C-alpha positions as CSV (number, residue, x, y, z in Angstrom):
1,M,-8.4,18.1,2.9
2,T,-4.6,18.2,3.6
3,Q,-2.7,20.0,0.5
4,Y,-0.3,18.1,-1.6
5,R,1.6,19.0,-4.7
6,E,1.1,17.1,-7.8
7,H,4.3,15.3,-9.0
8,R,4.7,13.8,-12.4
9,Y,7.6,11.7,-13.4
10,T,8.8,9.1,-15.7
11,S,8.7,5.3,-15.2
12,A,12.1,3.3,-14.8
13,C,11.4,2.2,-18.1
14,G,11.2,5.5,-19.7
15,R,7.7,4.8,-21.4
16,L,5.2,6.0,-19.1
17,E,4.2,9.1,-17.2
18,L,3.5,8.3,-13.4
19,F,1.9,10.6,-10.6
20,A,2.8,10.7,-7.0
21,R,1.5,13.2,-4.3
22,D,3.9,15.4,-2.7
23,Y,2.9,16.6,0.7
24,P,5.5,19.5,1.6
25,S,7.2,19.5,4.5
26,N,10.6,20.3,6.4
27,G,10.5,17.1,8.2
28,P,12.2,13.7,7.1
29,P,10.7,12.1,4.2
30,L,8.5,9.1,4.1
31,L,7.4,7.1,0.9
32,L,4.0,5.7,1.2
33,M,2.9,2.7,-0.9
34,H,-0.4,1.2,-1.4
35,G,-1.9,-2.2,-2.1
36,L,-2.8,-4.1,-5.1
37,T,-6.0,-2.3,-6.2
38,R,-5.6,1.0,-4.5
39,N,-4.0,4.3,-5.1
40,S,-2.4,7.4,-3.4
41,G,-5.9,8.2,-2.2
42,D,-5.8,5.2,0.2
43,F,-3.4,7.0,2.6
44,E,-5.6,10.3,2.9
45,P,-6.8,9.2,6.3
46,L,-3.1,9.0,7.5
47,A,-1.7,11.9,5.6
48,Q,-3.7,14.3,7.6
49,H,-2.1,13.3,10.8
50,L,1.7,12.9,9.7
51,C,2.2,16.0,7.0
52,K,3.1,18.5,9.5
53,D,6.1,16.2,10.9
54,Y,7.0,14.5,7.7
55,R,7.4,15.0,4.1
56,L,5.0,12.5,2.5
57,I,5.6,10.7,-1.0
58,V,2.4,9.1,-2.0
59,P,2.6,7.5,-5.3
60,D,0.0,5.9,-7.7
61,Q,1.7,2.8,-9.3
62,R,1.7,2.3,-12.8
63,G,-1.8,1.3,-13.8
64,R,-3.4,3.0,-10.7
65,G,-5.1,6.4,-10.0
66,L,-3.4,9.1,-12.1
67,S,-0.5,6.9,-13.5
68,Q,-0.5,5.5,-16.9
69,D,-1.6,2.3,-17.7
70,D,1.1,-0.3,-19.0
71,P,0.2,-1.7,-22.4
72,D,2.2,-4.7,-21.3
73,A,0.5,-6.4,-18.5
74,A,3.2,-8.5,-17.7
75,N,4.9,-5.5,-16.3
76,Y,2.4,-5.1,-13.3
77,R,4.8,-7.0,-11.0
78,P,6.6,-5.9,-7.8
79,D,10.3,-5.6,-9.2
80,V,9.0,-3.2,-11.9
81,Y,6.9,-1.1,-9.2
82,A,10.1,-1.0,-7.1
83,K,12.2,0.3,-10.0
84,D,9.7,3.0,-10.4
85,M,9.8,3.8,-6.7
86,F,13.6,4.4,-7.0
87,A,12.8,6.5,-10.0
88,L,10.3,8.6,-8.3
89,L,12.8,9.1,-5.2
90,E,15.5,10.3,-7.8
91,S,13.5,12.7,-9.6
92,L,12.7,14.5,-6.1
93,G,16.1,14.3,-5.0
94,V,15.4,11.9,-2.0
95,E,17.8,9.2,-1.0
96,T,16.8,7.7,2.5
97,P,13.3,7.7,3.1
98,G,11.3,5.7,5.5
99,L,8.9,3.3,4.0
100,I,5.2,2.6,4.7
101,G,3.9,-0.1,2.7
102,T,-0.1,-1.4,2.7
103,S,-0.2,-5.0,1.6
104,M,1.3,-4.9,-1.9
105,G,3.3,-1.7,-0.8
106,G,5.0,-3.9,2.2
107,L,6.3,-6.5,-0.2
108,L,7.7,-3.5,-2.5
109,A,9.4,-2.5,0.6
110,L,11.1,-6.0,0.9
111,V,12.0,-5.8,-2.6
112,M,13.6,-2.3,-2.4
113,N,15.5,-3.4,0.5
114,T,17.2,-6.1,-1.2
115,M,18.1,-3.6,-4.3
116,K,19.4,-1.1,-1.9
117,P,20.1,-2.6,1.3
118,G,20.3,-0.3,4.3
119,S,19.0,2.6,2.5
120,F,15.9,2.9,4.5
121,P,15.9,3.8,8.2
122,A,12.6,2.5,9.3
123,I,10.0,0.4,7.5
124,V,6.1,0.1,8.3
125,F,4.6,-3.0,7.1
126,N,0.7,-2.9,7.2
127,D,-1.1,-6.3,7.4
128,V,1.5,-8.0,5.0
129,G,4.4,-10.3,5.7
130,P,6.6,-13.1,3.9
131,V,3.7,-15.5,4.0
132,L,0.3,-14.5,2.5
133,D,-2.7,-16.6,3.9
134,P,-4.2,-18.5,0.8
135,A,-7.8,-17.6,2.4
136,G,-7.0,-13.9,1.7
137,L,-5.7,-14.3,-1.6
138,A,-8.6,-16.3,-2.7
139,R,-10.7,-13.4,-1.5
140,I,-8.7,-10.8,-3.5
141,G,-9.0,-12.9,-6.4
142,T,-13.0,-12.8,-6.5
143,Y,-13.1,-9.1,-7.0
144,V,-9.8,-7.9,-8.5
145,G,-10.0,-7.0,-12.4
146,G,-13.8,-7.5,-12.5
147,G,-14.1,-4.4,-14.4
148,K,-17.7,-3.5,-13.4
149,S,-18.9,0.2,-13.5
150,F,-21.3,2.0,-11.4
151,A,-24.1,4.5,-12.0
152,D,-23.1,6.9,-9.4
153,W,-21.2,7.4,-6.2
154,D,-24.1,5.7,-4.1
155,E,-23.6,2.5,-6.1
156,A,-20.0,2.7,-5.9
157,A,-20.0,2.9,-2.1
158,T,-22.4,-0.1,-2.1
159,A,-19.9,-2.0,-3.9
160,C,-16.9,-1.1,-1.7
161,A,-18.9,-2.1,1.2
162,A,-19.9,-5.2,-0.3
163,I,-16.1,-6.1,-0.9
164,N,-14.8,-4.6,2.3
165,G,-17.7,-4.8,5.0
166,D,-16.3,-7.8,7.1
167,A,-12.9,-6.2,7.1
168,F,-14.4,-2.9,8.6
169,P,-17.4,-3.6,10.8
170,G,-19.2,-0.6,11.9
171,F,-18.5,1.6,9.0
172,D,-21.5,3.5,8.0
173,R,-22.8,5.1,5.0
174,A,-20.7,8.0,5.1
175,D,-17.5,6.1,5.5
176,W,-18.1,4.0,2.5
177,Q,-18.8,7.0,0.4
178,A,-15.6,8.4,1.6
179,W,-14.1,4.9,0.5
180,A,-15.5,5.0,-2.9
181,R,-14.1,8.7,-3.5
182,R,-10.7,7.5,-2.6
183,T,-10.7,4.3,-4.6
184,C,-12.8,5.2,-7.7
185,R,-12.7,7.6,-10.5
186,T,-15.3,9.1,-12.9
187,L,-15.4,7.6,-16.5
188,P,-15.8,9.8,-19.7
189,D,-19.2,8.4,-20.0
190,G,-20.0,9.6,-16.4
191,R,-20.3,6.2,-14.8
192,I,-17.8,5.3,-12.0
193,A,-15.2,2.7,-11.9
194,F,-12.3,1.4,-9.6
195,A,-9.2,3.6,-10.3
196,Y,-7.0,0.7,-11.8
197,D,-6.2,-1.1,-15.1
198,I,-8.1,-4.3,-14.8
199,A,-5.0,-5.9,-16.4
200,I,-3.5,-5.8,-13.2
201,A,-5.6,-9.1,-12.6
202,D,-3.5,-11.2,-15.1
203,G,-0.4,-11.7,-12.8
204,F,-2.9,-12.7,-9.9
205,A,-5.0,-14.9,-11.7
206,D,-3.0,-18.2,-11.3
207,I,-1.6,-17.2,-8.0
208,G,-3.8,-19.7,-6.1
209,D,-2.8,-22.5,-8.3
210,E,1.0,-22.1,-7.7
211,P,3.0,-22.5,-4.6
212,Q,4.1,-19.1,-2.9
213,P,7.6,-18.0,-3.6
214,D,9.7,-18.2,-0.5
215,M,10.1,-14.6,0.6
216,W,11.6,-15.3,3.9
217,P,15.2,-14.4,2.6
218,L,13.9,-10.9,1.5
219,W,12.6,-10.7,4.9
220,E,15.9,-11.6,6.5
221,A,17.9,-9.3,4.1
222,L,16.3,-6.6,6.5
223,G,19.2,-7.2,8.7
224,T,18.9,-4.7,11.7
225,T,16.6,-2.5,9.8
226,P,13.8,-1.0,12.7
227,V,10.4,-2.6,11.3
228,L,6.8,-2.0,12.8
229,V,4.1,-4.7,11.8
230,L,0.9,-3.6,11.9
231,R,-2.0,-6.4,11.5
232,G,-5.7,-6.1,11.4
233,A,-7.0,-8.1,14.1
234,L,-9.5,-9.6,11.6
235,S,-7.1,-10.0,8.9
236,D,-7.4,-12.9,6.5
237,L,-4.2,-12.3,4.9
238,L,-1.5,-12.0,7.4
239,T,-1.8,-14.7,10.4
240,P,-0.4,-14.3,14.0
241,E,1.7,-17.4,13.4
242,T,3.5,-15.3,10.6
243,V,3.8,-12.5,12.5
244,A,5.6,-14.3,15.2
245,E,8.0,-16.0,12.8
246,M,8.8,-12.7,11.4
247,K,9.6,-11.3,15.0
248,T,12.1,-14.5,15.2
249,R,13.6,-14.1,12.0
250,H,14.5,-10.4,12.3
251,Q,17.8,-9.2,13.9
252,G,16.8,-5.6,14.4
253,P,14.2,-3.8,16.5
254,F,10.7,-5.1,16.1
255,T,7.5,-3.9,17.1
256,H,4.0,-5.5,16.5
257,V,0.7,-4.0,17.0
258,D,-3.0,-5.7,16.2
259,V,-5.6,-2.9,15.2
260,P,-8.8,-4.0,16.9
261,D,-11.9,-4.4,14.6
262,R,-10.0,-4.3,11.3
263,G,-9.4,-6.8,8.7
264,H,-7.2,-6.5,5.6
265,A,-5.9,-3.8,5.7
266,P,-6.1,-1.0,8.3
267,L,-6.4,2.6,7.0
268,L,-3.7,3.6,9.6
269,D,-5.8,6.5,11.1
270,E,-7.1,4.1,13.8
271,P,-5.9,5.3,17.2
272,E,-3.8,2.0,17.7
273,A,-2.4,2.3,14.3
274,L,-1.7,6.0,14.3
275,N,-0.2,6.0,17.9
276,A,2.2,3.0,16.8
277,I,3.4,4.5,13.8
278,R,4.0,7.9,15.5
279,T,6.0,6.2,18.4
280,F,7.9,4.2,16.1
281,L,9.0,6.7,13.6
282,K,9.9,9.4,16.5
283,D,13.3,8.3,17.3
284,R,14.3,6.7,13.8
285,M,13.3,9.5,11.4
286,T,15.4,12.7,12.2
């Protein structure tokens, strides 16, 4: 496994100890941000391909992985996470990283850009956009925050396959075992559970009952920032129609690639995704 330095830093609110992986390199910095129920381990497949050319900064958002849980579940929201990301970058002396955001991580990229416009030379959005398909949101709502634990890693792998199998056709038992190792952790009693605070579900519970906020102004605020939009060809969260409108409403360079045989969200080590990322970043991150 590619080696990284463990970095501990203080949250923007000053109350929590948060964690990030820092993959050392003399190359330009990239901040990689995971989705709702994931953690820094989600980017292990991509990190092994990019770590020689880029300095990769890969955080666990508060309440995930090795970062502390927030005792106030109301703080599990994008604007708070975004402030934590700026605290992380400041703690490392990094000012203008490229951004790669998967699902919720892509929404954080939009929020961060509105907070500090023009600070990011290139942004990759992985299966996320300003409009989220209700079908995908409903599916996520069926499993987030369940709080179930598993007797062993094999049982955890079975659970991961049950949740994500439709989005990753062709995955075998070894793939799901690796998935479980990236997304779960061992509890003090020896059982296995997903590596996030189940309270993150509190802010997600009513999302299907209210109209989605209008995020197009955040998208348009990107201005001329170069963007790459990766979409799982089987995605139930990001539709082709939304991608088309993202292109129409973007003023700068826009690249879009569909990743075959992937739903929400590609792991980014797929050949189509990896080639697109490398090509996109090559001339924009120096």
